[in-house]
TORBAPA-987624 format. One line per 10 residues: their letters; for each residue x negated, y negated, z negated of N, C-alpha, C, CB. Coordinates in steps of 0.2 Angstrom, whole numbers, plus 2048, in hexadecimal, padded with zeros to 3 digits. Glycine has a CB too. Layout:
BEGIN
A) X:Y:Z:X:Y:Z:X:Y:Z:X:Y:Z; ...
This chain:
BEGIN
MNTPLVMTVI) 7C8:784:82F:7C5:78A:82C:7CF:78F:82B:7C0:787:823; 7CD:798:82E:7D3:798:82D:7D4:79A:824:7D7:79C:832; 7DA:798:822:7DC:79B:81B:7DE:7A4:81C:7E2:795:817; 7DE:7AB:81B:7E1:7AF:81A:7E7:7B0:813:7DD:7B4:81A; 7EC:7B2:814:7F3:7B2:80F:7F3:7B9:810:7FA:7AC:813; 7F4:7BD:80C:7F7:7C3:808:7FD:7C1:803:7F0:7C6:804; 804:7C4:806:80B:7C5:805:80D:7CB:805:80D:7C1:80A; 812:7CA:801:818:7D0:800:820:7CA:7FF:817:7D6:7F8; 822:7CF:805:828:7CD:806:82E:7D3:805:827:7CA:80E; 834:7D1:800:837:7D7:801:840:7D3:802:835:7DF:7F9
GPDKPGLVDS) 844:7D6:802:84B:7D5:802:84F:7D9:806:84C:7CD:803; 856:7D7:805:85B:7DE:808:858:7DF:80F:865:7DC:808; 858:7E4:811:857:7E7:818:85E:7E4:81E:857:7F2:817; 85B:7E2:823:85F:7E0:828:85B:7DF:82F:863:7DC:826; 85C:7DC:833:85C:7DD:838:859:7D6:83A:861:7DF:83A; 852:7D4:83B:851:7CC:83C:849:7CA:837:859:7C7:839; 84B:7CE:832:845:7CC:82E:83D:7CB:82F:846:7D0:828; 83D:7D2:832:835:7CF:836:833:7CB:839:833:7D2:83B; 839:7C8:83F:839:7C3:844:839:7BD:83F:841:7C3:84A; 83E:7BD:83B:83E:7B5:836:837:7B3:834:841:7B6:82E
VASLVADHGG) 833:7B9:830:82C:7B6:82E:827:7B6:834:82A:7BA:829; 826:7BD:838:823:7BB:83F:822:7B4:843:825:7C0:842; 82A:7B1:842:82A:7A9:846:829:7A6:842:82F:7A6:84A; 829:7A5:83C:826:7A0:838:81D:7A0:837:829:7A0:830; 81B:7A7:838:812:7A7:838:810:7A3:83C:80E:7AF:839; 815:7A6:844:812:7A3:84B:814:79D:84C:813:7A6:851; 81A:79B:848:81A:793:84C:816:78C:847:823:791:84C; 814:791:843:80F:78B:83D:807:78C:841:80F:790:831; 806:790:846:7FF:792:848:7FA:798:845:7FB:78C:847; 800:79C:841:7FC:7A4:83D:7FB:7A7:843:802:7AA:838
NWLESRMCHL) 7F6:7AC:840:7F6:7B4:842:7F8:7BA:83E:7F0:7B5:843; 7FC:7BE:841:800:7C4:83D:7F7:7C6:83D:809:7CA:842; 7F5:7CA:837:7EF:7CF:837:7F1:7D6:835:7EA:7CC:833; 7F4:7D7:830:7F6:7DE:82F:7FE:7DE:82B:7EF:7E1:82A; 801:7E4:82A:804:7E5:826:809:7E9:824:806:7E2:827; 80D:7EA:820:810:7F3:81E:815:7F2:81D:80D:7F7:817; 81A:7F3:81F:821:7F3:81F:825:7F8:820:823:7EF:824; 82B:7F8:81B:82F:7FE:81B:837:7FB:817:82A:804:817; 83A:800:818:841:800:816:841:806:80F:847:803:81D; 842:802:808:842:805:804:848:804:800:83D:804:801
GGQFAGLLQV) 84D:80B:7FC:853:809:7FA:856:803:7FC:852:808:7F5; 858:803:802:85C:7FC:804:859:7F5:804:861:7FB:7FF; 852:7F4:803:84F:7F0:803:84A:7F0:807:84D:7EE:7FE; 849:7EB:80C:843:7EA:811:83D:7E9:80B:844:7E3:818; 838:7EB:80C:833:7E9:809:82B:7EB:80D:834:7EC:802; 828:7E4:80D:822:7E4:811:81B:7DF:80E:824:7E1:816; 815:7E2:80E:80E:7DE:80E:80B:7DD:812:80A:7E1:80B; 809:7D7:814:806:7D4:81C:800:7CF:818:80E:7CE:821; 7FD:7D0:81D:7F7:7CA:81F:7F7:7C6:824:7F1:7CD:820; 7F6:7C0:824:7F6:7BC:829:7F0:7B7:827:7FC:7BA:829
EIEGARSEDL) 7EF:7B3:82E:7E9:7AD:82D:7EC:7A8:830:7E1:7AE:82E; 7E9:7A3:82D:7EE:79D:82F:7E9:796:82F:7F6:79C:829; 7E9:791:833:7E4:78B:832:7E6:788:82A:7E6:784:837; 7DF:786:827:7E0:785:81E:7E6:77F:81F:7D7:780:819; 7E4:77A:823:7E9:775:823:7F1:776:823:7E8:773:829; 7F0:77C:826:7F9:77E:827:7FB:784:824:7FC:77F:82F; 7F9:786:81F:7FA:78A:81B:801:788:816:7F3:78B:817; 800:782:813:803:780:810:80B:77E:810:800:77F:80E; 80C:77E:819:812:77B:81C:812:783:81D:811:775:823; 80F:788:81E:812:78F:821:815:792:819:80A:794:826
EKALKELAEH) 812:791:812:813:793:80C:81B:790:80A:80C:791:807; 81D:78A:80D:823:788:80B:828:789:80E:822:783:809; 826:78B:816:82C:78D:819:82D:794:818:82B:78B:821; 828:799:817:82A:79F:815:82D:79F:810:826:7A3:814; 82E:79C:809:830:79B:804:838:798:805:82C:797:801; 839:796:809:841:794:80C:848:79A:80F:83E:790:812; 842:7A0:80E:846:7A5:813:848:7A9:80B:83F:7AA:81B; 847:7A6:807:84B:7A8:7FF:853:7A8:801:848:7A1:7F6; 855:7A2:804:85C:79F:806:85F:7A5:808:85D:799:80C; 85B:7A9:80D:85E:7B0:80F:85E:7B7:80C:85B:7B1:814
GLEIVIHGSV) 859:7B5:805:859:7BC:802:853:7BE:803:85E:7C0:806; 84D:7BC:804:847:7BD:809:843:7BB:802:847:7B8:811; 83F:7BF:7FC:83B:7BC:7F9:834:7BE:7FB:83D:7BC:7F4; 831:7B9:7FB:829:7B9:7FF:824:7B7:7F8:829:7B3:808; 81E:7BA:7F6:819:7B9:7F2:814:7B9:7F6:818:7BC:7EC; 80E:7B0:7F5:80B:7B1:7FA:803:7B1:7F6:80D:7AC:800; 7FF:7B2:7F8:7F8:7B3:7F3:7F3:7B2:7FB:7F6:7BE:7ED; 7ED:7AF:7F8:7E8:7AC:7F9:7E3:7B5:7FC:7E6:7A6:7F2; 7E1:7B4:801:7DE:7BC:803:7D5:7BC:800:7DE:7BE:80E; 7D5:7C1:7FE:7CB:7C0:7FD:7CA:7C7:800:7C7:7BF:7F2
TDSESHCMEV) 7C4:7C6:802:7BD:7C9:805:7BD:7D0:802:7B6:7C6:802; 7BB:7D7:807:7BB:7DC:805:7B5:7DE:802:7BC:7DE:809; 7AF:7D8:800:7A8:7D7:803:7A6:7DC:7FC:7A4:7CD:805; 7A9:7DD:7F6:7A8:7DE:7EF:7A9:7E6:7F1:7AD:7DB:7EA; 7AD:7E8:7F4:7AF:7F0:7F3:7A9:7F5:7F3:7B3:7F2:7FB; 7A8:7F7:7EE:7A1:7FC:7EE:7A1:804:7EE:79D:7FB:7E7; 7A6:805:7F5:7A7:80D:7F5:7A0:812:7F8:7AF:80F:7FA; 79F:815:7F4:79C:81B:7F5:79E:821:7FC:79E:81D:7EE; 7A4:820:7FA:7A9:825:800:7AE:821:801:7AC:82D:7FD; 7B1:823:804:7BA:822:806:7BD:82C:806:7BA:81D:812
ASIEIVGQDR) 7C2:82A:804:7C7:831:803:7CD:82F:806:7C9:834:7FA; 7D0:835:808:7D7:836:80A:7D9:83C:806:7D8:837:811; 7DE:83B:801:7E2:83E:7FD:7E9:841:7FE:7E1:83B:7F8; 7EB:846:7FF:7F3:849:802:7F4:84D:7FC:7F4:84F:80A; 7FB:84C:7F8:7FE:851:7F5:804:852:7F7:7FF:851:7F0; 808:85A:7F7:80E:85A:7F9:80F:860:7F4:80F:85B:801; 816:85F:7F2:819:864:7EE:81F:862:7EA:815:866:7E9; 822:866:7E7:829:865:7E2:829:85F:7E1:82A:869:7DB; 82E:85B:7E1:82C:854:7DF:830:855:7D7:831:84D:7E6; 82B:852:7D3:82D:850:7CC:82B:84A:7CA:82A:855:7C6
PGIVKHIANA) 82C:849:7C4:82C:842:7C0:824:843:7BE:832:841:7B8; 81F:83E:7BF:818:83D:7BC:813:83F:7C2:817:841:7B6; 813:841:7C9:810:845:7CD:80A:83F:7CE:815:848:7D4; 80C:837:7D0:808:832:7D3:804:830:7CB:80E:82A:7D8; 809:82F:7C6:805:82F:7BF:7FF:834:7BD:80B:830:7BA; 7FF:839:7BE:7F9:83D:7BF:7F2:83C:7C4:7FB:843:7C2; 7F6:83C:7C8:7EF:83B:7CD:7EC:833:7CD:7F1:83E:7D7; 7F1:82E:7CD:7EE:828:7C9:7E9:827:7C4:7F3:826:7C7; 7EC:82B:7BF:7E7:82B:7BB:7E0:82D:7BB:7EA:82C:7B7; 7E0:832:7BD:7D9:838:7C0:7D6:832:7C4:7DC:840:7C7
FTVSGVNVEE) 7D9:82E:7C9:7D4:82A:7CD:7D1:822:7C7:7DB:825:7D6; 7D6:81F:7C4:7D4:81C:7BE:7CE:81F:7BB:7DA:81D:7B9; 7D0:823:7B7:7C9:826:7B4:7C4:827:7B6:7C9:82A:7B3; 7C3:828:7BE:7BC:829:7C1:7BA:823:7C4:7BC:82E:7C5; 7C0:81D:7C4:7BD:817:7C6:7BE:816:7CE:7B6:816:7C4; 7C3:81C:7D1:7C4:81A:7D7:7C8:815:7D8:7C5:81F:7DC; 7C9:810:7DD:7CE:80E:7E0:7D2:80F:7E4:7CD:80A:7E1; 7D8:80F:7E4:7DE:810:7E6:7E0:80B:7ED:7E2:810:7E0; 7DC:80D:7F4:7DE:805:7F9:7E5:808:7FB:7D8:804:802; 7E9:80D:7FE:7EE:80E:800:7F2:813:7FE:7ED:80F:804
LSTQCFSAPM) 7F8:813:7FF:7FC:81A:7F9:803:818:7FC:7FB:818:7EE; 802:81F:800:809:820:803:80E:825:800:808:821:80B; 813:825:7FD:817:82A:7FA:81F:82A:7FD:817:82A:7F3; 821:831:7FE:828:832:7FF:82A:839:7FE:829:831:806; 830:838:7FD:833:840:7FB:838:842:800:837:841:7F4; 838:848:803:83C:84D:809:83F:852:805:837:850:80F; 842:854:809:845:85B:80A:841:85F:80D:84D:85B:80D; 83F:866:809:83D:86B:80F:83F:86E:811:83B:86F:80F; 83E:870:819:840:873:81E:846:877:81D:83C:875:821; 843:87C:81A:846:882:819:84B:883:812:840:887:818
SGERLFEAKA) 847:880:80E:84A:881:808:850:87B:805:844:882:803; 84E:876:806:852:870:806:84F:86F:7FF:85A:870:808; 84A:870:7FC:849:86D:7F5:844:866:7F6:844:873:7EF; 846:863:7F2:844:85C:7F2:83A:85D:7F1:848:856:7E9; 838:85A:7F5:82E:85A:7F7:82D:853:7F6:82B:85D:800; 827:852:7F2:824:84D:7F3:81E:84C:7F6:824:84C:7EF; 81C:847:7F9:815:845:7FD:811:83F:7FC:816:846:803; 80C:841:7FB:808:83B:7FA:803:838:7FE:806:83C:7F6; 801:833:802:7F9:833:805:7F6:82C:802:7F7:832:80E; 7F2:82D:800:7ED:829:7FD:7E6:827:7FF:7EB:82C:7F9
RVCIPESCDT) 7E5:822:802:7DE:81F:803:7D9:81D:7FD:7DF:81A:808; 7D4:81F:7FD:7D0:81E:7F4:7C9:81B:7F6:7CF:827:7F0; 7C8:817:7F2:7C1:815:7F3:7BD:81A:7EB:7C0:80C:7F3; 7B7:81C:7EE:7B4:81F:7EA:7AD:81D:7E8:7B4:824:7EB; 7AC:819:7E2:7A7:817:7E1:7A0:81B:7DE:7A8:812:7DF; 79B:817:7E0:791:81C:7DE:795:81F:7D6:786:813:7DB; 798:81C:7D1:797:81F:7CB:79C:825:7CC:798:81A:7C4; 79F:826:7D0:7A3:82C:7CF:7A3:833:7D2:7A9:829:7D0; 7A3:838:7CD:7A1:83C:7D1:7A5:842:7D6:79D:83E:7CD; 7A6:842:7D9:7AA:846:7E0:7AB:84B:7DD:7A6:847:7E6
FVLRHKLESI) 7A7:852:7DA:7A9:858:7D9:7AD:855:7D3:7A3:85E:7D8; 7AA:852:7CD:7B1:853:7C6:7B6:84F:7CB:7AF:84C:7BD; 7B8:84B:7D0:7BC:849:7D2:7C4:84F:7D5:7B9:843:7D6; 7C0:851:7D9:7C2:856:7DB:7C5:85B:7D6:7BE:859:7DF; 7C1:85E:7D4:7C2:862:7CD:7C8:861:7C9:7BC:860:7C9; 7C8:85A:7C7:7CF:858:7C4:7D4:857:7C8:7CE:852:7C1; 7D4:855:7CE:7D9:855:7D2:7DC:85B:7D4:7D7:852:7D8; 7D7:860:7D5:7DA:868:7D6:7DE:86A:7CF:7D3:86D:7D6; 7DA:867:7C9:7DD:86B:7C3:7E6:866:7C3:7D7:86A:7BA; 7E6:860:7C4:7EC:85E:7C3:7F1:861:7C9:7EC:855:7C4
ASDLQVDISY) 7EE:862:7CF:7F3:865:7D4:7F5:86E:7D1:7EF:865:7DC; 7F2:871:7CE:7F1:877:7CB:7F9:876:7C6:7EA:877:7C6; 7F8:870:7C2:7FA:86F:7BD:802:870:7BE:7F7:869:7BA; 802:869:7C3:808:867:7C6:80C:86A:7CB:808:861:7C7; 808:86F:7CE:80B:874:7D1:80C:872:7DA:812:876:7CD; 806:86D:7DD:805:868:7E2:800:86B:7E5:804:862:7E0; 7FF:869:7EC:7F8:86B:7F0:7F5:863:7F1:7FB:86F:7F8; 7F0:864:7F0:7EC:85E:7F2:7E6:85F:7F5:7EA:85A:7ED; 7E7:85A:7F9:7E0:85B:7FD:7DC:855:7FE:7E1:85D:804; 7D6:854:7FE:7D0:851:7FF:7CC:84F:804:7CF:851:7FD
ERVT) 7CB:84C:808:7C9:84B:80E:7C5:843:80F:7CF:84D:814; 7BD:844:80F:7B9:841:810:7BB:83D:817:7B4:845:80F; 7BD:835:816:7BD:830:81B:7B7:82E:81E:7C1:82B:819; 7B5:82E:826:7B0:82F:828:7B0:827:82C:7B0:834:82B
């Protein structure tokens, strides 16, 4: 029986990090399923899910932990199924505006109060093409439960957008 594992990987960015992890997974008979990886502040950071035969998972975990000698920290957890997800609706939320502290806090709080689960979140800051001012952009995929009134949630998000002077879009994912 195969065992799914979810792991985080972080360490000083340099060539070969993904290869070192991928090689160990393959050498132990594992299958690389999903991943999100990027360069953040001089560090390589990643989140990945692999699947491996249950009897071989301990050997893989031990081999991956040995990468710490090369500055790569790996935290490994057993995966759980998504069958308990109770989404009435999945939505894509985008926020763009002048960068300022607290944007993510306000939006995340609106989700929490409404019982909305953030499934994916990516953010970035960049310079506006013409003015050069610093802009903030966030993209989120959220799971909206049956208990959430989407009209109220949208109104709350629009109110936050107005207060923070950012643009926000809400799109139902089909």
